[in-house]
N, C-alpha and C positions, 0 to 999 in steps of 0.2 A: 504494500500500500504506500501511496505517496501523499504527502501533506503539502498544501499550499498555505502559507502563513503570512501574517502582517505583524511586524513588531513596531512598537513605539520606542523611539530612542530617547535618551536623556534630554536632548535638545528639542524634543517635540516632533521631530521628523518621523516619517514612516518608512519602513523597509519591507519589501515583499520578497519572499523566497520559496524554494521547494526543498523537500528532504524526505527520506524514508524513515528517519528517526527524529521526531520533533523535540523530545526532551534533550537528546544529545546535542542537537543543533542549537537550541537556545543556550545551553551551557557553553557551547563553543563561542557563540556570539558574545556572551558575557565575560568569559574567563580565558579563552584559549587564543593561541596564535593562529588557529584555523578559522578565526572569525572572518567575516567579510571585511574587506578594507573599509567599506562605508561605516559599518557598525563599530569597528574597533576603536574609533575615536569618539564614539557617541554612547558609551556605556554609562549606566546599565541600560539594557533593553528589556521591554516587557511585551509578552505575547498579548495581542489584542484580538486576533482572528486566526482561525485555522479551518481548513476543509480537507476532507479525505477523498482521494481518487484511486481508482483501481490500477492505473498504470502511469508511467512517466509522461507519455504523450498527452494524456488528458490534463495532468497536473501542469505541464509546461504551457499548454494552451490557456489554462485559467490564470497562471502566473502572468503570462503576457497580457491577458485581458485586464487584469487588475493593475498592472504597471502602466497601462494606457489611461487609466482613470485619473481624474483630477483628485486633489487632496480631499475636497469636499465629498466627492463620490466615494472615496475610500472610507471616509469617516461615516458616511451613510451606510455603507456595507457592514462596517463594524457594529454600528448601532442596531442595524436590522438583525444581525446575528445574535447580539446580546439580548434582544427583545424576543427572539424565537429560537431558543437553544434546542438542539436536536435531542 
């Protein structure tokens, strides 16, 4: 399974990514040299949104779609997910 996720960085910016192990990847973003270059200087990060997909192709498509959204649209997606937890 693949996860698409949105993190909120310490400076208030949002970061979108994909992974097969969400807990590990968040730890990496917060504590590891394996962190994304973008998040390494914006720690700590907080998970705001995640969604599960069956394969990498679907997850990558959704990651791309989310990355094309405006900040306002991303915040609406996060709010919607918090209002309707699965």
